[in-house]
PDB file of N, CA, C and O in Angstrom:
ATOM      1  N   MET A   1       0.842  -1.167   0.000  1.00  0.00           N
ATOM      2  CA  MET A   1       0.000   0.000   0.000  1.00  0.00           C
ATOM      3  C   MET A   1       0.896   1.243   0.000  1.00  0.00           C
ATOM      4  O   MET A   1       1.812   1.349   0.816  1.00  0.00           O
ATOM      5  N   ALA A   2       0.638   2.159  -0.894  1.00  0.00           N
ATOM      6  CA  ALA A   2       1.435   3.370  -1.000  1.00  0.00           C
ATOM      7  C   ALA A   2       1.003   4.381   0.050  1.00  0.00           C
ATOM      8  O   ALA A   2      -0.182   4.550   0.336  1.00  0.00           O
ATOM      9  N   ARG A   3       2.000   5.045   0.612  1.00  0.00           N
ATOM     10  CA  ARG A   3       1.741   6.084   1.607  1.00  0.00           C
ATOM     11  C   ARG A   3       1.697   7.416   0.884  1.00  0.00           C
ATOM     12  O   ARG A   3       2.410   7.624  -0.097  1.00  0.00           O
ATOM     13  N   ARG A   4       0.851   8.323   1.374  1.00  0.00           N
ATOM     14  CA  ARG A   4       0.751   9.653   0.793  1.00  0.00           C
ATOM     15  C   ARG A   4       1.302  10.658   1.783  1.00  0.00           C
ATOM     16  O   ARG A   4       1.041  10.564   2.983  1.00  0.00           O
ATOM     17  N   GLY A   5       2.060  11.616   1.287  1.00  0.00           N
ATOM     18  CA  GLY A   5       2.569  12.670   2.135  1.00  0.00           C
ATOM     19  C   GLY A   5       3.771  12.245   2.961  1.00  0.00           C
ATOM     20  O   GLY A   5       4.328  11.161   2.788  1.00  0.00           O
ATOM     21  N   THR A   6       4.146  13.135   3.859  1.00  0.00           N
ATOM     22  CA  THR A   6       5.291  12.892   4.732  1.00  0.00           C
ATOM     23  C   THR A   6       4.902  11.909   5.825  1.00  0.00           C
ATOM     24  O   THR A   6       3.860  12.068   6.461  1.00  0.00           O
ATOM     25  N   PRO A   7       5.734  10.891   6.050  1.00  0.00           N
ATOM     26  CA  PRO A   7       5.402   9.937   7.115  1.00  0.00           C
ATOM     27  C   PRO A   7       5.620  10.555   8.490  1.00  0.00           C
ATOM     28  O   PRO A   7       6.370  11.519   8.640  1.00  0.00           O
ATOM     29  N   THR A   8       4.965   9.997   9.474  1.00  0.00           N
ATOM     30  CA  THR A   8       5.278  10.361  10.847  1.00  0.00           C
ATOM     31  C   THR A   8       6.613   9.705  11.194  1.00  0.00           C
ATOM     32  O   THR A   8       7.033   8.771  10.511  1.00  0.00           O
ATOM     33  N   PRO A   9       7.284  10.179  12.243  1.00  0.00           N
ATOM     34  CA  PRO A   9       8.516   9.497  12.635  1.00  0.00           C
ATOM     35  C   PRO A   9       8.286   8.000  12.901  1.00  0.00           C
ATOM     36  O   PRO A   9       9.113   7.167  12.530  1.00  0.00           O
ATOM     37  N   GLY A  10       7.172   7.672  13.540  1.00  0.00           N
ATOM     38  CA  GLY A  10       6.862   6.273  13.823  1.00  0.00           C
ATOM     39  C   GLY A  10       6.702   5.442  12.564  1.00  0.00           C
ATOM     40  O   GLY A  10       7.186   4.312  12.493  1.00  0.00           O
ATOM     41  N   GLN A  11       6.020   6.003  11.565  1.00  0.00           N
ATOM     42  CA  GLN A  11       5.864   5.287  10.298  1.00  0.00           C
ATOM     43  C   GLN A  11       7.218   5.065   9.637  1.00  0.00           C
ATOM     44  O   GLN A  11       7.488   3.989   9.103  1.00  0.00           O
ATOM     45  N   ALA A  12       8.071   6.093   9.677  1.00  0.00           N
ATOM     46  CA  ALA A  12       9.395   5.970   9.070  1.00  0.00           C
ATOM     47  C   ALA A  12      10.250   4.936   9.806  1.00  0.00           C
ATOM     48  O   ALA A  12      11.005   4.192   9.179  1.00  0.00           O
ATOM     49  N   ILE A  13      10.131   4.891  11.127  1.00  0.00           N
ATOM     50  CA  ILE A  13      10.861   3.882  11.891  1.00  0.00           C
ATOM     51  C   ILE A  13      10.393   2.488  11.504  1.00  0.00           C
ATOM     52  O   ILE A  13      11.213   1.599  11.277  1.00  0.00           O
ATOM     53  N   LEU A  14       9.085   2.290  11.426  1.00  0.00           N
ATOM     54  CA  LEU A  14       8.559   0.977  11.034  1.00  0.00           C
ATOM     55  C   LEU A  14       9.010   0.592   9.632  1.00  0.00           C
ATOM     56  O   LEU A  14       9.347  -0.565   9.384  1.00  0.00           O
ATOM     57  N   GLU A  15       9.019   1.563   8.707  1.00  0.00           N
ATOM     58  CA  GLU A  15       9.493   1.290   7.353  1.00  0.00           C
ATOM     59  C   GLU A  15      10.969   0.901   7.369  1.00  0.00           C
ATOM     60  O   GLU A  15      11.392   0.011   6.631  1.00  0.00           O
ATOM     61  N   GLY A  16      11.754   1.577   8.219  1.00  0.00           N
ATOM     62  CA  GLY A  16      13.178   1.250   8.341  1.00  0.00           C
ATOM     63  C   GLY A  16      13.391  -0.154   8.875  1.00  0.00           C
ATOM     64  O   GLY A  16      14.239  -0.895   8.378  1.00  0.00           O
ATOM     65  N   ILE A  17      12.624  -0.513   9.881  1.00  0.00           N
ATOM     66  CA  ILE A  17      12.722  -1.864  10.452  1.00  0.00           C
ATOM     67  C   ILE A  17      12.408  -2.910   9.386  1.00  0.00           C
ATOM     68  O   ILE A  17      13.105  -3.917   9.257  1.00  0.00           O
ATOM     69  N   GLU A  18      11.343  -2.651   8.626  1.00  0.00           N
ATOM     70  CA  GLU A  18      10.944  -3.589   7.574  1.00  0.00           C
ATOM     71  C   GLU A  18      12.016  -3.653   6.474  1.00  0.00           C
ATOM     72  O   GLU A  18      12.382  -4.739   6.023  1.00  0.00           O
ATOM     73  N   TRP A  19      12.507  -2.502   6.054  1.00  0.00           N
ATOM     74  CA  TRP A  19      13.499  -2.447   4.985  1.00  0.00           C
ATOM     75  C   TRP A  19      14.791  -3.156   5.391  1.00  0.00           C
ATOM     76  O   TRP A  19      15.419  -3.837   4.581  1.00  0.00           O
ATOM     77  N   LEU A  20      15.176  -2.985   6.658  1.00  0.00           N
ATOM     78  CA  LEU A  20      16.397  -3.622   7.154  1.00  0.00           C
ATOM     79  C   LEU A  20      16.197  -5.105   7.487  1.00  0.00           C
ATOM     80  O   LEU A  20      17.158  -5.822   7.767  1.00  0.00           O
ATOM     81  N   LYS A  21      14.940  -5.552   7.454  1.00  0.00           N
ATOM     82  CA  LYS A  21      14.602  -6.946   7.723  1.00  0.00           C
ATOM     83  C   LYS A  21      15.110  -7.393   9.101  1.00  0.00           C
ATOM     84  O   LYS A  21      15.731  -8.446   9.248  1.00  0.00           O
ATOM     85  N   MET A  22      14.822  -6.556  10.101  1.00  0.00           N
ATOM     86  CA  MET A  22      15.196  -6.934  11.463  1.00  0.00           C
ATOM     87  C   MET A  22      13.976  -6.791  12.352  1.00  0.00           C
ATOM     88  O   MET A  22      13.020  -6.090  12.018  1.00  0.00           O
ATOM     89  N   ASP A  23      14.024  -7.459  13.474  1.00  0.00           N
ATOM     90  CA  ASP A  23      12.891  -7.331  14.389  1.00  0.00           C
ATOM     91  C   ASP A  23      13.065  -6.080  15.251  1.00  0.00           C
ATOM     92  O   ASP A  23      14.139  -5.480  15.293  1.00  0.00           O
ATOM     93  N   LYS A  24      11.989  -5.705  15.931  1.00  0.00           N
ATOM     94  CA  LYS A  24      11.998  -4.486  16.737  1.00  0.00           C
ATOM     95  C   LYS A  24      13.045  -4.535  17.845  1.00  0.00           C
ATOM     96  O   LYS A  24      13.687  -3.528  18.141  1.00  0.00           O
ATOM     97  N   ALA A  25      13.214  -5.692  18.448  1.00  0.00           N
ATOM     98  CA  ALA A  25      14.186  -5.809  19.541  1.00  0.00           C
ATOM     99  C   ALA A  25      15.603  -5.522  19.049  1.00  0.00           C
ATOM    100  O   ALA A  25      16.366  -4.830  19.724  1.00  0.00           O
ATOM    101  N   GLU A  26      15.952  -6.041  17.894  1.00  0.00           N
ATOM    102  CA  GLU A  26      17.281  -5.788  17.330  1.00  0.00           C
ATOM    103  C   GLU A  26      17.437  -4.326  16.945  1.00  0.00           C
ATOM    104  O   GLU A  26      18.492  -3.733  17.175  1.00  0.00           O
ATOM    105  N   PHE A  27      16.408  -3.745  16.368  1.00  0.00           N
ATOM    106  CA  PHE A  27      16.453  -2.332  15.981  1.00  0.00           C
ATOM    107  C   PHE A  27      16.629  -1.458  17.221  1.00  0.00           C
ATOM    108  O   PHE A  27      17.448  -0.539  17.228  1.00  0.00           O
ATOM    109  N   ALA A  28      15.862  -1.748  18.265  1.00  0.00           N
ATOM    110  CA  ALA A  28      15.970  -0.990  19.517  1.00  0.00           C
ATOM    111  C   ALA A  28      17.388  -1.097  20.070  1.00  0.00           C
ATOM    112  O   ALA A  28      17.970  -0.099  20.494  1.00  0.00           O
ATOM    113  N   ARG A  29      17.933  -2.289  20.064  1.00  0.00           N
ATOM    114  CA  ARG A  29      19.301  -2.492  20.565  1.00  0.00           C
ATOM    115  C   ARG A  29      20.292  -1.666  19.766  1.00  0.00           C
ATOM    116  O   ARG A  29      21.181  -1.032  20.335  1.00  0.00           O
ATOM    117  N   ARG A  30      20.143  -1.672  18.446  1.00  0.00           N
ATOM    118  CA  ARG A  30      21.094  -0.962  17.589  1.00  0.00           C
ATOM    119  C   ARG A  30      21.017   0.555  17.751  1.00  0.00           C
ATOM    120  O   ARG A  30      22.030   1.240  17.609  1.00  0.00           O
ATOM    121  N   ILE A  31      19.833   1.085  18.047  1.00  0.00           N
ATOM    122  CA  ILE A  31      19.747   2.542  18.250  1.00  0.00           C
ATOM    123  C   ILE A  31      19.925   2.919  19.719  1.00  0.00           C
ATOM    124  O   ILE A  31      19.919   4.099  20.069  1.00  0.00           O
ATOM    125  N   GLY A  32      20.084   1.912  20.575  1.00  0.00           N
ATOM    126  CA  GLY A  32      20.407   2.170  21.971  1.00  0.00           C
ATOM    127  C   GLY A  32      19.248   2.570  22.857  1.00  0.00           C
ATOM    128  O   GLY A  32      19.405   3.362  23.786  1.00  0.00           O
ATOM    129  N   VAL A  33      18.062   2.007  22.559  1.00  0.00           N
ATOM    130  CA  VAL A  33      16.891   2.299  23.398  1.00  0.00           C
ATOM    131  C   VAL A  33      16.230   0.992  23.826  1.00  0.00           C
ATOM    132  O   VAL A  33      16.479  -0.069  23.252  1.00  0.00           O
ATOM    133  N   SER A  34      15.385   1.097  24.845  1.00  0.00           N
ATOM    134  CA  SER A  34      14.609  -0.064  25.290  1.00  0.00           C
ATOM    135  C   SER A  34      13.458  -0.313  24.313  1.00  0.00           C
ATOM    136  O   SER A  34      13.125   0.536  23.486  1.00  0.00           O
ATOM    137  N   MET A  35      12.866  -1.491  24.432  1.00  0.00           N
ATOM    138  CA  MET A  35      11.683  -1.802  23.620  1.00  0.00           C
ATOM    139  C   MET A  35      10.547  -0.830  23.943  1.00  0.00           C
ATOM    140  O   MET A  35       9.804  -0.418  23.052  1.00  0.00           O
ATOM    141  N   GLU A  36      10.418  -0.467  25.217  1.00  0.00           N
ATOM    142  CA  GLU A  36       9.364   0.465  25.620  1.00  0.00           C
ATOM    143  C   GLU A  36       9.561   1.819  24.943  1.00  0.00           C
ATOM    144  O   GLU A  36       8.602   2.435  24.478  1.00  0.00           O
ATOM    145  N   MET A  37      10.818   2.277  24.891  1.00  0.00           N
ATOM    146  CA  MET A  37      11.126   3.551  24.236  1.00  0.00           C
ATOM    147  C   MET A  37      10.858   3.460  22.741  1.00  0.00           C
ATOM    148  O   MET A  37      10.315   4.395  22.152  1.00  0.00           O
ATOM    149  N   LEU A  38      11.231   2.344  22.121  1.00  0.00           N
ATOM    150  CA  LEU A  38      10.973   2.170  20.689  1.00  0.00           C
ATOM    151  C   LEU A  38       9.477   2.219  20.420  1.00  0.00           C
ATOM    152  O   LEU A  38       9.047   2.889  19.482  1.00  0.00           O
ATOM    153  N   GLU A  39       8.682   1.532  21.215  1.00  0.00           N
ATOM    154  CA  GLU A  39       7.232   1.550  21.026  1.00  0.00           C
ATOM    155  C   GLU A  39       6.674   2.963  21.196  1.00  0.00           C
ATOM    156  O   GLU A  39       5.752   3.356  20.481  1.00  0.00           O
ATOM    157  N   ALA A  40       7.231   3.731  22.143  1.00  0.00           N
ATOM    158  CA  ALA A  40       6.790   5.117  22.349  1.00  0.00           C
ATOM    159  C   ALA A  40       7.168   5.988  21.149  1.00  0.00           C
ATOM    160  O   ALA A  40       6.407   6.874  20.761  1.00  0.00           O
ATOM    161  N   LEU A  41       8.328   5.740  20.567  1.00  0.00           N
ATOM    162  CA  LEU A  41       8.735   6.473  19.365  1.00  0.00           C
ATOM    163  C   LEU A  41       7.793   6.166  18.206  1.00  0.00           C
ATOM    164  O   LEU A  41       7.378   7.065  17.474  1.00  0.00           O
ATOM    165  N   ILE A  42       7.467   4.900  18.051  1.00  0.00           N
ATOM    166  CA  ILE A  42       6.562   4.488  16.979  1.00  0.00           C
ATOM    167  C   ILE A  42       5.172   5.095  17.182  1.00  0.00           C
ATOM    168  O   ILE A  42       4.522   5.516  16.225  1.00  0.00           O
ATOM    169  N   ALA A  43       4.729   5.134  18.439  1.00  0.00           N
ATOM    170  CA  ALA A  43       3.401   5.685  18.752  1.00  0.00           C
ATOM    171  C   ALA A  43       3.376   7.211  18.688  1.00  0.00           C
ATOM    172  O   ALA A  43       2.303   7.813  18.641  1.00  0.00           O
ATOM    173  N   GLY A  44       4.547   7.835  18.688  1.00  0.00           N
ATOM    174  CA  GLY A  44       4.604   9.288  18.629  1.00  0.00           C
ATOM    175  C   GLY A  44       4.502   9.965  19.984  1.00  0.00           C
ATOM    176  O   GLY A  44       4.310  11.179  20.059  1.00  0.00           O
ATOM    177  N   THR A  45       4.629   9.190  21.060  1.00  0.00           N
ATOM    178  CA  THR A  45       4.539   9.770  22.392  1.00  0.00           C
ATOM    179  C   THR A  45       5.904  10.158  22.944  1.00  0.00           C
ATOM    180  O   THR A  45       5.993  10.798  23.991  1.00  0.00           O
ATOM    181  N   GLN A  46       6.962   9.774  22.246  1.00  0.00           N
ATOM    182  CA  GLN A  46       8.326  10.122  22.636  1.00  0.00           C
ATOM    183  C   GLN A  46       8.963  10.870  21.465  1.00  0.00           C
ATOM    184  O   GLN A  46       8.963  10.360  20.345  1.00  0.00           O
ATOM    185  N   PRO A  47       9.503  12.063  21.697  1.00  0.00           N
ATOM    186  CA  PRO A  47      10.105  12.808  20.588  1.00  0.00           C
ATOM    187  C   PRO A  47      11.457  12.251  20.164  1.00  0.00           C
ATOM    188  O   PRO A  47      12.143  11.574  20.930  1.00  0.00           O
ATOM    189  N   ILE A  48      11.816  12.554  18.932  1.00  0.00           N
ATOM    190  CA  ILE A  48      13.127  12.180  18.429  1.00  0.00           C
ATOM    191  C   ILE A  48      14.085  13.321  18.760  1.00  0.00           C
ATOM    192  O   ILE A  48      13.963  14.427  18.235  1.00  0.00           O
ATOM    193  N   THR A  49      15.033  13.031  19.633  1.00  0.00           N
ATOM    194  CA  THR A  49      16.033  14.009  20.043  1.00  0.00           C
ATOM    195  C   THR A  49      17.176  14.031  19.024  1.00  0.00           C
ATOM    196  O   THR A  49      17.243  13.185  18.132  1.00  0.00           O
ATOM    197  N   ALA A  50      18.064  15.003  19.171  1.00  0.00           N
ATOM    198  CA  ALA A  50      19.227  15.079  18.275  1.00  0.00           C
ATOM    199  C   ALA A  50      20.088  13.821  18.387  1.00  0.00           C
ATOM    200  O   ALA A  50      20.561  13.299  17.378  1.00  0.00           O
ATOM    201  N   ASP A  51      20.292  13.331  19.626  1.00  0.00           N
ATOM    202  CA  ASP A  51      21.087  12.110  19.811  1.00  0.00           C
ATOM    203  C   ASP A  51      20.417  10.905  19.169  1.00  0.00           C
ATOM    204  O   ASP A  51      21.075  10.072  18.546  1.00  0.00           O
ATOM    205  N   LEU A  52      19.107  10.821  19.326  1.00  0.00           N
ATOM    206  CA  LEU A  52      18.377   9.710  18.736  1.00  0.00           C
ATOM    207  C   LEU A  52      18.392   9.800  17.212  1.00  0.00           C
ATOM    208  O   LEU A  52      18.506   8.780  16.532  1.00  0.00           O
ATOM    209  N   ALA A  53      18.278  11.011  16.673  1.00  0.00           N
ATOM    210  CA  ALA A  53      18.346  11.196  15.220  1.00  0.00           C
ATOM    211  C   ALA A  53      19.689  10.696  14.688  1.00  0.00           C
ATOM    212  O   ALA A  53      19.749  10.091  13.618  1.00  0.00           O
ATOM    213  N   SER A  54      20.759  10.949  15.432  1.00  0.00           N
ATOM    214  CA  SER A  54      22.085  10.467  15.024  1.00  0.00           C
ATOM    215  C   SER A  54      22.147   8.946  15.066  1.00  0.00           C
ATOM    216  O   SER A  54      22.728   8.322  14.178  1.00  0.00           O
ATOM    217  N   ALA A  55      21.552   8.348  16.092  1.00  0.00           N
ATOM    218  CA  ALA A  55      21.529   6.886  16.193  1.00  0.00           C
ATOM    219  C   ALA A  55      20.709   6.286  15.051  1.00  0.00           C
ATOM    220  O   ALA A  55      21.097   5.277  14.461  1.00  0.00           O
ATOM    221  N   LEU A  56      19.578   6.913  14.746  1.00  0.00           N
ATOM    222  CA  LEU A  56      18.750   6.431  13.630  1.00  0.00           C
ATOM    223  C   LEU A  56      19.509   6.540  12.310  1.00  0.00           C
ATOM    224  O   LEU A  56      19.404   5.659  11.457  1.00  0.00           O
ATOM    225  N   GLU A  57      20.269   7.613  12.142  1.00  0.00           N
ATOM    226  CA  GLU A  57      21.083   7.768  10.935  1.00  0.00           C
ATOM    227  C   GLU A  57      22.092   6.632  10.808  1.00  0.00           C
ATOM    228  O   GLU A  57      22.264   6.062   9.730  1.00  0.00           O
ATOM    229  N   SER A  58      22.758   6.306  11.917  1.00  0.00           N
ATOM    230  CA  SER A  58      23.791   5.275  11.844  1.00  0.00           C
ATOM    231  C   SER A  58      23.209   3.895  11.526  1.00  0.00           C
ATOM    232  O   SER A  58      23.887   3.062  10.925  1.00  0.00           O
ATOM    233  N   VAL A  59      21.967   3.651  11.921  1.00  0.00           N
ATOM    234  CA  VAL A  59      21.355   2.343  11.668  1.00  0.00           C
ATOM    235  C   VAL A  59      20.642   2.295  10.319  1.00  0.00           C
ATOM    236  O   VAL A  59      20.764   1.313   9.586  1.00  0.00           O
ATOM    237  N   THR A  60      19.900   3.349   9.988  1.00  0.00           N
ATOM    238  CA  THR A  60      19.091   3.309   8.768  1.00  0.00           C
ATOM    239  C   THR A  60      19.778   3.889   7.539  1.00  0.00           C
ATOM    240  O   THR A  60      19.438   3.542   6.408  1.00  0.00           O
ATOM    241  N   GLY A  61      20.747   4.773   7.767  1.00  0.00           N
ATOM    242  CA  GLY A  61      21.384   5.453   6.644  1.00  0.00           C
ATOM    243  C   GLY A  61      20.671   6.733   6.251  1.00  0.00           C
ATOM    244  O   GLY A  61      21.188   7.500   5.439  1.00  0.00           O
ATOM    245  N   SER A  62      19.493   6.980   6.809  1.00  0.00           N
ATOM    246  CA  SER A  62      18.776   8.232   6.552  1.00  0.00           C
ATOM    247  C   SER A  62      19.382   9.316   7.437  1.00  0.00           C
ATOM    248  O   SER A  62      19.552   9.103   8.637  1.00  0.00           O
ATOM    249  N   PRO A  63      19.712  10.480   6.864  1.00  0.00           N
ATOM    250  CA  PRO A  63      20.404  11.518   7.630  1.00  0.00           C
ATOM    251  C   PRO A  63      19.655  11.958   8.888  1.00  0.00           C
ATOM    252  O   PRO A  63      18.425  11.945   8.932  1.00  0.00           O
ATOM    253  N   ALA A  64      20.417  12.347   9.902  1.00  0.00           N
ATOM    254  CA  ALA A  64      19.827  12.849  11.150  1.00  0.00           C
ATOM    255  C   ALA A  64      18.886  14.013  10.858  1.00  0.00           C
ATOM    256  O   ALA A  64      17.852  14.153  11.511  1.00  0.00           O
ATOM    257  N   ALA A  65      19.236  14.842   9.888  1.00  0.00           N
ATOM    258  CA  ALA A  65      18.381  15.980   9.527  1.00  0.00           C
ATOM    259  C   ALA A  65      17.002  15.507   9.065  1.00  0.00           C
ATOM    260  O   ALA A  65      16.001  16.177   9.323  1.00  0.00           O
ATOM    261  N   TYR A  66      16.942  14.368   8.388  1.00  0.00           N
ATOM    262  CA  TYR A  66      15.660  13.799   7.952  1.00  0.00           C
ATOM    263  C   TYR A  66      14.802  13.450   9.159  1.00  0.00           C
ATOM    264  O   TYR A  66      13.612  13.766   9.182  1.00  0.00           O
ATOM    265  N   TRP A  67      15.386  12.803  10.161  1.00  0.00           N
ATOM    266  CA  TRP A  67      14.632  12.403  11.350  1.00  0.00           C
ATOM    267  C   TRP A  67      14.161  13.623  12.132  1.00  0.00           C
ATOM    268  O   TRP A  67      13.047  13.636  12.655  1.00  0.00           O
ATOM    269  N   LYS A  68      15.014  14.654  12.214  1.00  0.00           N
ATOM    270  CA  LYS A  68      14.628  15.877  12.918  1.00  0.00           C
ATOM    271  C   LYS A  68      13.513  16.603  12.177  1.00  0.00           C
ATOM    272  O   LYS A  68      12.620  17.172  12.805  1.00  0.00           O
ATOM    273  N   MET A  69      13.557  16.589  10.841  1.00  0.00           N
ATOM    274  CA  MET A  69      12.508  17.200  10.030  1.00  0.00           C
ATOM    275  C   MET A  69      11.184  16.473  10.239  1.00  0.00           C
ATOM    276  O   MET A  69      10.145  17.115  10.390  1.00  0.00           O
ATOM    277  N   LEU A  70      11.212  15.143  10.248  1.00  0.00           N
ATOM    278  CA  LEU A  70       9.979  14.384  10.482  1.00  0.00           C
ATOM    279  C   LEU A  70       9.394  14.727  11.847  1.00  0.00           C
ATOM    280  O   LEU A  70       8.184  14.912  11.981  1.00  0.00           O
ATOM    281  N   GLU A  71      10.249  14.811  12.852  1.00  0.00           N
ATOM    282  CA  GLU A  71       9.793  15.151  14.201  1.00  0.00           C
ATOM    283  C   GLU A  71       9.156  16.540  14.220  1.00  0.00           C
ATOM    284  O   GLU A  71       8.074  16.726  14.777  1.00  0.00           O
ATOM    285  N   ARG A  72       9.830  17.509  13.612  1.00  0.00           N
ATOM    286  CA  ARG A  72       9.314  18.886  13.581  1.00  0.00           C
ATOM    287  C   ARG A  72       7.958  18.947  12.865  1.00  0.00           C
ATOM    288  O   ARG A  72       7.018  19.561  13.371  1.00  0.00           O
ATOM    289  N   LYS A  73       7.856  18.317  11.701  1.00  0.00           N
ATOM    290  CA  LYS A  73       6.596  18.330  10.946  1.00  0.00           C
ATOM    291  C   LYS A  73       5.478  17.633  11.718  1.00  0.00           C
ATOM    292  O   LYS A  73       4.334  18.087  11.717  1.00  0.00           O
ATOM    293  N   SER A  74       5.817  16.541  12.367  1.00  0.00           N
ATOM    294  CA  SER A  74       4.819  15.803  13.130  1.00  0.00           C
ATOM    295  C   SER A  74       4.297  16.637  14.296  1.00  0.00           C
ATOM    296  O   SER A  74       3.090  16.693  14.531  1.00  0.00           O
ATOM    297  N   ARG A  75       5.197  17.279  15.019  1.00  0.00           N
ATOM    298  CA  ARG A  75       4.791  18.109  16.167  1.00  0.00           C
ATOM    299  C   ARG A  75       3.976  19.318  15.707  1.00  0.00           C
ATOM    300  O   ARG A  75       3.004  19.695  16.361  1.00  0.00           O
ATOM    301  N   CYS A  76       4.366  19.926  14.587  1.00  0.00           N
ATOM    302  CA  CYS A  76       3.610  21.070  14.060  1.00  0.00           C
ATOM    303  C   CYS A  76       2.215  20.639  13.617  1.00  0.00           C
ATOM    304  O   CYS A  76       1.238  21.340  13.881  1.00  0.00           O
ATOM    305  N   ALA A  77       2.115  19.501  12.949  1.00  0.00           N
ATOM    306  CA  ALA A  77       0.813  18.999  12.504  1.00  0.00           C
ATOM    307  C   ALA A  77      -0.077  18.686  13.703  1.00  0.00           C
ATOM    308  O   ALA A  77      -1.275  18.967  13.683  1.00  0.00           O
ATOM    309  N   PHE A  78       0.514  18.102  14.747  1.00  0.00           N
ATOM    310  CA  PHE A  78      -0.246  17.785  15.953  1.00  0.00           C
ATOM    311  C   PHE A  78      -0.729  19.063  16.620  1.00  0.00           C
ATOM    312  O   PHE A  78      -1.884  19.145  17.037  1.00  0.00           O
ATOM    313  N   ALA A  79       0.147  20.064  16.724  1.00  0.00           N
ATOM    314  CA  ALA A  79      -0.225  21.334  17.352  1.00  0.00           C
ATOM    315  C   ALA A  79      -1.337  22.012  16.569  1.00  0.00           C
ATOM    316  O   ALA A  79      -2.282  22.536  17.159  1.00  0.00           O
ATOM    317  N   ASP A  80      -1.232  22.006  15.247  1.00  0.00           N
ATOM    318  CA  ASP A  80      -2.281  22.609  14.416  1.00  0.00           C
ATOM    319  C   ASP A  80      -3.612  21.890  14.598  1.00  0.00           C
ATOM    320  O   ASP A  80      -4.663  22.524  14.695  1.00  0.00           O
ATOM    321  N   ALA A  81      -3.560  20.575  14.645  1.00  0.00           N
ATOM    322  CA  ALA A  81      -4.792  19.787  14.778  1.00  0.00           C
ATOM    323  C   ALA A  81      -5.455  19.997  16.131  1.00  0.00           C
ATOM    324  O   ALA A  81      -6.680  20.068  16.220  1.00  0.00           O
ATOM    325  N   THR A  82      -4.645  20.096  17.189  1.00  0.00           N
ATOM    326  CA  THR A  82      -5.228  20.233  18.518  1.00  0.00           C
ATOM    327  C   THR A  82      -5.632  21.658  18.846  1.00  0.00           C
ATOM    328  O   THR A  82      -6.503  21.874  19.688  1.00  0.00           O
ATOM    329  N   SER A  83      -5.013  22.636  18.193  1.00  0.00           N
ATOM    330  CA  SER A  83      -5.364  24.028  18.488  1.00  0.00           C
ATOM    331  C   SER A  83      -6.457  24.549  17.579  1.00  0.00           C
ATOM    332  O   SER A  83      -7.056  25.587  17.861  1.00  0.00           O
ATOM    333  N   GLY A  84      -6.726  23.842  16.494  1.00  0.00           N
ATOM    334  CA  GLY A  84      -7.713  24.312  15.536  1.00  0.00           C
ATOM    335  C   GLY A  84      -7.176  25.446  14.684  1.00  0.00           C
ATOM    336  O   GLY A  84      -7.943  26.139  14.016  1.00  0.00           O
ATOM    337  N   ALA A  85      -5.859  25.641  14.702  1.00  0.00           N
ATOM    338  CA  ALA A  85      -5.248  26.749  13.974  1.00  0.00           C
ATOM    339  C   ALA A  85      -5.521  26.669  12.483  1.00  0.00           C
ATOM    340  O   ALA A  85      -5.587  27.701  11.816  1.00  0.00           O
ATOM    341  N   SER A  86      -5.678  25.487  11.955  1.00  0.00           N
ATOM    342  CA  SER A  86      -5.919  25.367  10.522  1.00  0.00           C
ATOM    343  C   SER A  86      -7.296  25.883  10.133  1.00  0.00           C
ATOM    344  O   SER A  86      -7.553  26.138   8.956  1.00  0.00           O
ATOM    345  N   ASN A  87      -8.190  26.040  11.117  1.00  0.00           N
ATOM    346  CA  ASN A  87      -9.528  26.527  10.833  1.00  0.00           C
ATOM    347  C   ASN A  87      -9.680  28.034  11.053  1.00  0.00           C
ATOM    348  O   ASN A  87     -10.748  28.594  10.803  1.00  0.00           O
ATOM    349  N   LEU A  88      -8.631  28.679  11.515  1.00  0.00           N
ATOM    350  CA  LEU A  88      -8.707  30.096  11.807  1.00  0.00           C
ATOM    351  C   LEU A  88      -8.353  30.919  10.576  1.00  0.00           C
ATOM    352  O   LEU A  88      -7.499  30.530   9.779  1.00  0.00           O
ATOM    353  N   GLU A  89      -9.005  32.039  10.433  1.00  0.00           N
ATOM    354  CA  GLU A  89      -8.688  32.968   9.355  1.00  0.00           C
ATOM    355  C   GLU A  89      -7.572  33.881   9.837  1.00  0.00           C
ATOM    356  O   GLU A  89      -7.547  34.251  11.010  1.00  0.00           O
ATOM    357  N   PRO A  90      -6.654  34.250   8.961  1.00  0.00           N
ATOM    358  CA  PRO A  90      -5.607  35.169   9.390  1.00  0.00           C
ATOM    359  C   PRO A  90      -6.174  36.552   9.691  1.00  0.00           C
ATOM    360  O   PRO A  90      -7.180  36.958   9.109  1.00  0.00           O
ATOM    361  N   ASN A  91      -5.529  37.263  10.595  1.00  0.00           N
ATOM    362  CA  ASN A  91      -5.961  38.639  10.909  1.00  0.00           C
ATOM    363  C   ASN A  91      -5.699  39.528   9.720  1.00  0.00           C
ATOM    364  O   ASN A  91      -4.672  39.413   9.051  1.00  0.00           O
ATOM    365  N   LYS A  92      -6.646  40.421   9.461  1.00  0.00           N
ATOM    366  CA  LYS A  92      -6.484  41.333   8.313  1.00  0.00           C
ATOM    367  C   LYS A  92      -6.294  42.734   8.814  1.00  0.00           C
ATOM    368  O   LYS A  92      -6.140  43.659   8.017  1.00  0.00           O
TER     369      LYS A  92
END
């Protein structure tokens, strides 16, 4: 199934795990986090820090800047959705 638009960090992590053909436990070990932390990253309840972005780069080959961009876009989209900002008209 094709994905549309920018993936969430969690979606990108799952795609990386699948592409690398490894299980979640091995992926978590390689990026230096617990299984609980990996599940939180996938669920979007744990942010991707600069250190984690570097670890993801070393395992997946996707640049740290890519992971930080996904995190930023995801947080902005969440903030817009929860604040209703997308429904507001700009001040004139």
